[in-house]
C-alpha positions as CSV (number, residue, x, y, z in Angstrom):
1,X,126.9,93.1,135.6
2,X,123.9,94.6,137.4
3,X,124.0,98.4,137.3
4,X,124.8,100.0,140.7
5,X,122.4,102.9,141.1
6,X,123.0,105.9,143.3
7,X,119.7,105.3,145.1
8,X,116.8,103.0,145.4
9,X,113.6,104.6,146.7
10,X,111.2,102.1,148.3
11,X,107.6,103.3,148.1
12,X,105.7,105.1,145.3
13,X,103.5,107.3,147.4
14,X,103.9,111.0,148.2
15,X,107.2,110.5,150.0
16,X,108.8,108.4,147.3
17,X,107.6,110.7,144.5
18,X,109.0,113.8,146.3
19,X,112.3,112.0,146.8
20,X,112.4,111.1,143.2
21,X,111.8,114.7,142.2
22,X,114.8,115.9,144.1
23,X,117.0,113.0,143.1
24,X,116.2,113.8,139.5
25,X,116.9,117.5,140.0
26,X,120.3,116.6,141.4
27,X,121.1,114.3,138.4
28,X,121.3,111.1,140.4
29,X,120.6,107.6,139.0
30,X,117.7,106.0,140.8
31,X,114.6,103.8,140.7
32,X,111.4,104.0,142.8
33,X,110.1,100.5,143.7
34,X,106.3,100.4,144.5
35,X,104.9,97.2,146.1
36,X,101.4,97.5,144.7
37,X,100.1,97.7,141.1
38,X,99.7,101.5,141.1
39,X,101.5,104.5,142.5
40,X,100.0,106.6,145.3
41,X,101.1,104.8,148.4
42,X,98.2,104.5,150.9
43,X,95.9,106.9,149.2
44,X,94.1,104.3,146.9
45,X,93.2,102.2,149.9
46,X,91.6,105.0,152.0
47,X,87.8,105.2,152.3
48,X,85.8,106.6,149.5
49,X,84.6,109.9,151.2
50,X,88.0,110.9,152.6
51,X,88.8,114.6,152.3
52,X,92.1,116.3,152.9
53,X,92.1,118.2,156.2
54,X,94.3,120.9,154.5
55,X,93.2,123.1,151.6
56,X,94.6,122.4,148.1
57,X,96.8,125.5,148.5
58,X,98.6,123.7,151.3
59,X,98.7,120.2,149.8
60,X,101.3,120.3,147.0
61,X,104.5,118.3,146.4
62,X,107.6,120.2,145.1
63,X,107.4,121.5,141.6
64,X,103.7,121.0,140.9
65,X,100.8,123.0,142.5
66,X,97.7,121.0,143.4
67,X,95.2,122.0,140.7
68,X,91.9,123.8,141.1
69,X,90.4,126.1,143.7
70,X,93.2,126.5,146.2
71,X,90.7,127.0,149.1
72,X,88.8,123.7,148.6
73,X,89.5,120.4,150.5
74,X,90.4,117.8,147.8
75,X,88.8,114.4,147.8
76,X,90.8,111.1,148.0
77,X,90.5,110.4,144.2
78,X,91.7,113.9,143.4
79,X,94.9,113.2,145.4
80,X,95.4,109.9,143.6
81,X,95.1,111.7,140.2
82,X,97.5,114.4,141.4
83,X,100.1,111.8,142.4
84,X,99.7,110.0,139.0
85,X,100.0,113.3,137.2
86,X,103.1,114.2,139.3
87,X,104.8,110.9,138.3
88,X,104.0,111.5,134.6
89,X,105.0,115.2,134.5
90,X,108.4,114.5,135.8
91,X,108.8,111.1,134.2
92,X,109.8,109.5,137.4
93,X,111.1,105.9,137.0
94,X,108.6,103.9,139.1
95,X,108.4,100.2,138.9
96,X,105.2,98.7,140.2
97,X,104.6,95.2,141.7
98,X,108.0,95.3,143.3
99,X,107.6,94.5,147.0
100,X,110.9,94.5,148.7
101,X,111.6,91.3,150.5
102,X,115.2,91.6,151.6
103,X,118.1,94.1,151.6
104,X,121.7,93.0,152.1
105,X,124.9,94.9,152.4
106,X,127.9,94.1,150.2
107,X,131.2,95.9,149.4
108,X,129.5,98.0,146.7
109,X,126.5,99.1,148.6
110,X,123.1,97.4,149.0
111,X,121.5,94.5,147.2
112,X,117.7,94.8,147.1
113,X,115.6,91.6,146.4
114,X,111.9,91.8,145.7
115,X,109.2,89.1,146.0
116,X,108.9,89.0,142.3
117,X,112.5,87.8,142.1
118,X,114.1,91.0,140.8
119,X,117.5,92.1,142.2
120,X,118.6,95.8,142.3
121,X,121.9,97.3,143.5
122,X,122.4,100.8,144.9
123,X,124.8,102.7,147.0
124,X,122.1,104.2,149.1
125,X,118.5,103.5,150.1
126,X,115.6,105.9,150.8
127,X,112.8,104.1,152.6
128,X,109.8,106.2,151.7
129,X,107.0,103.9,152.8
130,X,106.1,106.4,155.4
131,X,104.2,106.0,158.7
132,X,100.9,104.8,157.4
133,X,101.6,101.5,155.7
134,X,100.9,99.0,158.5
135,X,97.5,99.2,160.2
136,X,97.7,99.0,164.0
137,X,95.0,97.2,166.0
138,X,95.4,97.0,169.8
139,X,95.0,93.8,171.7
140,X,91.7,93.8,173.7
141,X,90.5,91.1,176.1
142,X,87.9,88.8,174.5
143,X,88.6,89.8,170.9
144,X,89.1,86.2,170.0
145,X,85.6,85.2,171.2
146,X,83.7,88.1,169.6
147,X,81.4,86.7,166.9
148,X,80.7,90.0,165.2
149,X,82.9,91.7,162.6
150,X,86.1,93.6,163.3
151,X,88.0,95.6,160.8
152,X,90.6,98.4,160.7
153,X,89.7,101.7,159.2
154,X,92.0,101.0,156.3
155,X,89.5,98.3,155.3
156,X,86.5,100.6,155.4
157,X,85.3,102.0,152.1
158,X,81.8,103.3,152.6
159,X,78.6,103.0,154.7
160,X,76.7,100.5,152.4
161,X,77.6,97.3,154.3
162,X,76.6,98.8,157.7
163,X,73.0,99.8,157.2
164,X,70.9,99.4,160.4
165,X,73.8,97.9,162.3
166,X,75.1,98.7,165.8
167,X,78.7,100.0,165.1
168,X,81.4,100.9,167.5
169,X,84.4,102.8,166.2
170,X,87.6,102.7,168.4
171,X,89.5,106.0,168.2
172,X,89.1,109.7,168.5
173,X,91.2,111.1,165.7
174,X,90.2,112.8,162.4
175,X,89.5,109.5,160.5
176,X,87.6,108.0,163.3
177,X,85.3,111.0,163.6
178,X,84.8,111.4,159.8
179,X,83.9,107.7,159.4
180,X,81.6,107.8,162.5
181,X,79.7,110.8,161.2
182,X,79.2,109.1,157.8
183,X,78.0,105.8,159.5
184,X,75.7,107.6,161.8
185,X,73.5,108.4,158.8
186,X,72.7,104.7,158.3
187,X,73.5,103.0,161.6
188,X,73.6,103.5,165.4
189,X,77.2,104.5,165.9
190,X,79.4,105.2,168.9
191,X,83.0,106.4,169.2
192,X,84.8,104.5,171.9
193,X,87.5,106.9,173.2
194,X,90.2,107.0,175.9
195,X,89.7,110.8,176.4
196,X,86.9,113.1,175.2
197,X,87.5,114.2,171.7
198,X,89.2,117.6,171.4
199,X,88.4,119.8,168.4
200,X,90.3,122.5,166.6
201,X,88.5,125.1,164.5
202,X,89.0,124.7,160.7
203,X,88.8,128.4,160.2
204,X,90.1,131.2,162.4
205,X,89.1,134.7,161.3
206,X,87.9,133.3,157.9
207,X,91.2,131.8,157.2
208,X,92.1,128.1,157.3
209,X,94.0,126.8,160.3
210,X,96.9,125.8,158.1
211,X,97.5,129.5,157.2
212,X,98.0,130.3,160.8
213,X,100.3,127.4,161.7
214,X,102.4,128.2,158.7
215,X,102.4,131.9,159.6
216,X,103.7,131.4,163.1
217,X,106.3,128.9,161.9
218,X,104.9,125.9,163.8
219,X,104.3,123.8,160.7
220,X,108.0,123.5,159.8
221,X,109.7,124.2,163.1
222,X,112.8,122.0,163.2
223,X,112.2,120.1,166.4
224,X,114.9,117.6,165.3
225,X,117.6,120.2,165.9
226,X,116.7,120.0,169.6
227,X,116.8,116.2,169.7
228,X,113.1,115.9,169.7
229,X,110.4,114.4,167.4
230,X,107.8,116.8,166.3
231,X,104.6,116.5,168.3
232,X,101.5,115.0,166.9
233,X,98.1,116.5,167.5
234,X,95.2,114.4,168.8
235,X,92.8,117.2,168.1
236,X,90.2,116.7,165.4
237,X,89.8,119.4,162.8
238,X,86.2,120.5,162.9
239,X,85.0,120.2,159.4
240,X,81.3,119.6,158.4
241,X,79.9,120.3,161.8
242,X,81.7,117.3,163.4
243,X,81.6,118.9,166.9
244,X,77.9,119.7,166.6
245,X,77.1,116.2,165.5
246,X,78.9,114.6,168.4
247,X,77.4,117.1,170.9
248,X,74.0,116.2,169.6
249,X,74.8,112.5,170.1
250,X,74.7,111.3,166.6
251,X,77.3,109.7,166.6
252,X,77.9,109.7,170.4
253,X,81.1,109.1,172.3
254,X,81.7,106.8,175.3
255,X,84.7,105.9,177.3
256,X,86.5,102.9,175.7
257,X,85.0,99.5,176.4
258,X,87.0,97.2,178.6
259,X,86.6,94.0,176.7
260,X,84.6,92.0,174.1
261,X,82.2,89.1,174.8
262,X,80.7,86.8,172.3
263,X,78.0,89.1,171.1
264,X,79.4,92.6,171.7
265,X,81.4,94.7,174.1
266,X,81.5,95.4,177.8
267,X,81.5,99.1,178.8
268,X,83.4,100.4,181.9
269,X,80.2,100.3,184.0
270,X,79.9,96.5,183.4
271,X,77.1,96.8,180.9
272,X,77.1,94.4,178.0
273,X,75.9,95.6,174.7
274,X,75.1,93.8,171.5
275,X,77.4,95.1,168.7
276,X,77.5,94.0,165.0
277,X,80.8,95.6,164.0
278,X,83.8,97.2,165.6
279,X,86.0,99.4,163.5
280,X,89.5,100.2,164.7
281,X,90.5,103.7,163.7
282,X,93.7,103.3,165.7
283,X,96.2,104.5,163.3
284,X,99.2,102.9,161.5
285,X,102.8,102.0,162.2
286,X,105.8,102.1,159.9
287,X,106.7,98.7,158.6
288,X,110.1,97.9,156.9
289,X,111.1,94.4,158.1
290,X,113.7,94.1,155.3
291,X,115.8,96.7,157.2
292,X,115.8,94.7,160.5
293,X,119.0,92.7,159.8
294,X,120.9,95.8,158.8
295,X,120.3,97.4,162.2
296,X,118.2,100.2,161.0
297,X,115.2,99.4,163.2
298,X,114.7,99.3,167.0
299,X,113.3,96.3,169.0
300,X,109.7,97.2,168.0
301,X,110.5,97.5,164.4
302,X,110.4,101.3,164.4
303,X,113.0,103.2,162.2
304,X,116.1,104.4,164.0
305,X,116.9,107.9,162.6
306,X,117.6,111.5,163.3
307,X,115.8,113.8,160.8
308,X,115.5,110.8,158.4
309,X,119.2,109.9,158.6
310,X,119.8,106.3,159.8
311,X,122.7,105.4,162.0
312,X,123.4,102.8,159.3
313,X,125.5,104.5,156.7
314,X,123.6,104.7,153.4
315,X,120.1,104.3,154.7
316,X,117.6,107.2,154.8
317,X,113.9,107.7,155.6
318,X,111.3,110.1,154.1
319,X,107.6,110.4,155.1
320,X,107.8,109.5,158.8
321,X,105.5,111.3,161.2
322,X,107.4,114.0,163.0
323,X,110.6,113.2,161.1
324,X,111.8,116.8,161.0
325,X,108.6,118.9,161.6
326,X,104.9,118.8,162.4
327,X,104.2,118.6,158.6
328,X,106.7,115.8,157.8
329,X,104.2,113.1,156.9
330,X,101.9,115.3,154.8
331,X,101.7,116.3,151.2
332,X,102.8,119.9,152.1
333,X,105.7,118.8,154.3
334,X,107.3,115.7,152.7
335,X,109.1,117.7,149.9
336,X,111.2,119.6,152.4
337,X,112.3,116.4,154.1
338,X,113.0,114.7,150.8
339,X,115.3,117.6,149.8
340,X,117.1,117.4,153.1
341,X,117.8,113.7,152.7
342,X,118.9,114.0,149.1
343,X,121.4,116.6,150.0
344,X,122.8,114.2,152.6
345,X,123.0,111.5,149.9
346,X,124.9,113.8,147.6
347,X,127.5,114.4,150.3
348,X,127.9,110.7,150.9
349,X,128.4,109.9,147.2
350,X,131.1,112.5,146.7
């Protein structure tokens, strides 16, 4: 007979590993299922030059401090190594290449089927695939006739393929600006935005912004207790002179184009412009279609939950943006949410 575990964790990124840490501390029987061939969630697929927007000192999972100078801003590959070391240090039971295909309910709990043909059973589920596993690209008129290249920022790696191109990046967030500044060194680059980009200072009084938002209690303020989702900020953290670069016009920003045509885009004033590549830095959406038939998702496929607790008994979430606080979907915040959920699971299993 297949062993019935206490919990199956879906996702081997920061949310899944933090959940595993707390499940292990509480002595529960669990497995972590990771869809790809390595742990780390979305981090291995981010662009090469990505830097954290928070210092190392504010970027740790529970139980293991991020190594090195605590005031520096770690690179993507450092985060990946940290997550790998985290899994190894705590000997977390992660199975790779186990993409969940279907979850069914039976009298004993849940039956989890993966695309590789494996079957797992558990009394509870933690969906820890987070908010950033499904790239979102808006529908824009004329996109189907555009003969240039379009890609999502999740497909961008570095500037090499874009030398001497005319590139438009759709979006005004941190990733959009960071990629645009990098591309502006080798190509003519524009940020297409709905509203002018708003910037926040990285340092206030010689201390990083994250020191202040933690000090005043905003970072972990429990918005969920008041029936609200924590707000997300559209402001760009001004690292590496981003604001100065955009003010100087390299890259520049323009109001979002209205449509595509065969060779480029059409701006709001009606001007057509030849464009080689359009990159959509338009964010991500949660994606857990295997939970749909269980009633754990709304009509748009978004998780139904309060502070990570699903209305479907036995299903929980960790890693969602704004789940319990402003920091919920970050390295610094996901551990607290994972502990909250694991405590709820303990109560259910009693």
